[in-house]
N, C-alpha and C positions, 0 to 999 in steps of 0.2 A: 602599501607595503604588505598588508595582510592578504590582499587579493593575490599578489605575486607569490607569496609563500604558499597559499592554498593551491595555486596552479602548479607550483613545483611539486608539492606532495601528491597532487593528483597524477602528474606524469609518472612519478615514481611508482605509485600504486598500479597504474595501468601497465607499466613495464613489468612489474612483479606478477601481474595477473597471467602472464604467459606460462607460469608454472603453477597455477592454481590447482588444487586437488580436483580431479574430475569426478563428476557424479556417476555412480554406477547406473545400470539400467533401471529406468523408472517404471514402476507398476502403478499406473494412474487409474483413478476411478472417475466416472462421469459426474457432472455437476449434480444431477438428481440424487445420486448415492451420497455425495458429500453433504447435501442439504439434509438428507434423512439422518445420517450418522452424527453430524455436528448438532443437529436439532435434538437428538436423543441425549447428548451430553449436556446441552444447555437447557433441556426440558422446554423447548420452544418449537412450534410448528413452522419451520423455516420454509417448507415447500409452499405453504399457503401464502406467505409473504412474497415469495418469488412469482406468484400469480397475480399480484395486485395490479390493477389497471394503471396505477400511477407509475409503475416501473416501465411498462410498455410505452406509456406516454413520454416518459423521460428519454427513452432511447430514440423515439421519433423526433423529439425536440433536439437532441444532440446531433442526430443524423442530418437534420435540416439546417444546422447552423452554418454560417458563412465559413469559408476556409480560414483555418487558424494558423498561428505563426509557425508551429512545428509540423513536420510531416506526420500523417496519420499513424504511421508505425510507432510513434512515440506514445500514442494513447493506449491506456490499459486495454487488454482484450475484453471481450464481452463477459466471459466467465468471471474475471476479476472484478469488473464493474458490478455484476450481479451480486457477487458475494459481498462487496462493499455495501451495497444498498441493503441487502437482506440482513446481514449481521448487524449493521448499524441500527436498523429498525428493531431487531430483536433485543439488542443489548441496551438501546437508548442511553448511550454513554454521556456522561458529563463532559468527558474529553475524548476525542479521537485524534490520532496523529498519523500523518503519512509523510513519507520521504519520496520526492520525485513528483512533479506536477505537470510539467510541459504544458499541453493544451488544457489540462484540467478535467479530463473525462472522468477519472475516478473521483476527483474532488467534487464534481457536480453530483455524482451518485451519493457520495457520503453526505453532502450538504442537503440533498433532497430528503434523505432518510432522517437526518436531524430535524429538518423542518417539519416533517410528518410527525415526529415524536414531540415536537414543541419544546425541546430541551437540548442542551449540549452545545459544544463548540468544536470545530475542526481546526487543528493546527497543522499547517503544511510547511515542509521544508523543501526548497529547490535552489539549485545553483548550477550555472552554466560556466564552465571554465572559459577563459579567454578575455576577461576584463569586462568592466561595466559597459563599455562602449559597444561590445559585440553581443551582448545578451539580448535574446528575443523576449518579448513580453510573454509571461506565463499566465495560464488560466483563462484563455480566450473563450473556452467552452462553458465556463461557469456563468449561469444566468445571473443578471444583476439582482434579481429578487431573492437569490439564495446567498448572497455575499455577506449578509449581516452577521452570520455565525462563523465567519472564516477569518483566520489569522494566518498570514503568509510570512515566513521567515526566510530571508535570502542568505545563503551560505552553505558550505558543505556540511553534511550531517555529522562528519567527524568533529566539527567545531561547534555546531549549533544544537544537536539533539540532546545531549546530556544537560546543558544549562536550561533548555526549554522544559525538560521533564522535571527538573527541580522546582519549577515555578508554577506548574499547572496542576489541576486535579489529576490523580492517577488515571491514565487512559484505559478504557475497556476494549479499545480496538486500535491495533497498530498495523499499518500497511507499508511494506517496503516495495518501492519501485524506482529506486535511484540507481546509482552506479552498481552494476552487477559483477563486481570483483569479489573474490572470496573474502578478502580482508574487510572490505566495506560492509558486505552483507552480514558477516559474522559479528563485526563490531556493532552494527546497529541492533542486531538481535540480542547480543549479550548486554548492550547498554539498556535497552528498553525492558527486558524481562523483569528485573527487580522492581521496576516502577509500575508494572501492570496491575490494574484492579482485577480481582478474581470474583466471578469468572470473567475471563477476558480472552480475546481471540487475536492471533497474529496471522496476517496474510503476507505471503512473499511471492512476488511475481518472478517468472523466469528461473525457477529453481534448477532447471536442466543445465544451466551455465556452469555450475560447479557444485561441490559437495557441502556447501556451507549450511544449508537448511537441515540436512540429515545430521550433520555433525552437531549443530546446535541442539536439535531435538534429542540426540543421544545424551547430551549433557544436561539440558533443562528438564527432560522427562515430562513433557506436557501430558495431560490426561488423554489427549487424542491428537493425532496428526496424520495427514495424508497428502498425497500428490493428486491434484485434480487436472484432468485433461481440459484443453481449451479448443476453441475453433481454429486456432493456429497450429498447424502440424508441428509436433515435437516441441511445443511450448507448454509449460506446466505451471500451475499455481500451487504453492504450499499453504496449507491451512493447519493451524495448531490451536488447541483450546487449553488454556491454563485455568486450573481450579484450585 
């Protein structure tokens, strides 16, 4: 019954997304500039972390993995994955939270960074509408040796995120890559902001879809925020630092 209700609400939100506020033209910066600017706010040399051999080895490991359950388009872009690893290494969070897993590409990067720091835990939320019998397995790209620090919660973030945040240590890193409707994105951002540890970083994939990231930033007033270009044309990642 709960699953049926979740599916109904999901349909309503998708229908409502046809009138989502559109994003104005995006002035994106390259990843290199984002690493420098965010690093200055966090007082951390993020560019050096991005050059770690472990990061390159992880990308090769992911690229050589057998075909996963979801099409590759569901995997976070390389810029998002790199930011996940670099920021997770720099922040060494006790808790990190992400919404949207699919094959688990970003999950693998976050977990690799946590493993490198020898501390912290990743809490992931994922949900596929359509009933339990139709759901594909998530996280195929997460190596077995990195799963010890991973907790996966199944359900829509609308229902799962807030209760999760009330039971874990305040996250230093939050990654949105679930349903990209204005209502869902803004709800996730508004929900997680008061729970975030400071300094903390929020990453939002596909901010070009609607104006939710910019609207949230105007209200939350992070110490820094920017749109970062990716290897995918007209796809952008939002990054914000809370202090």
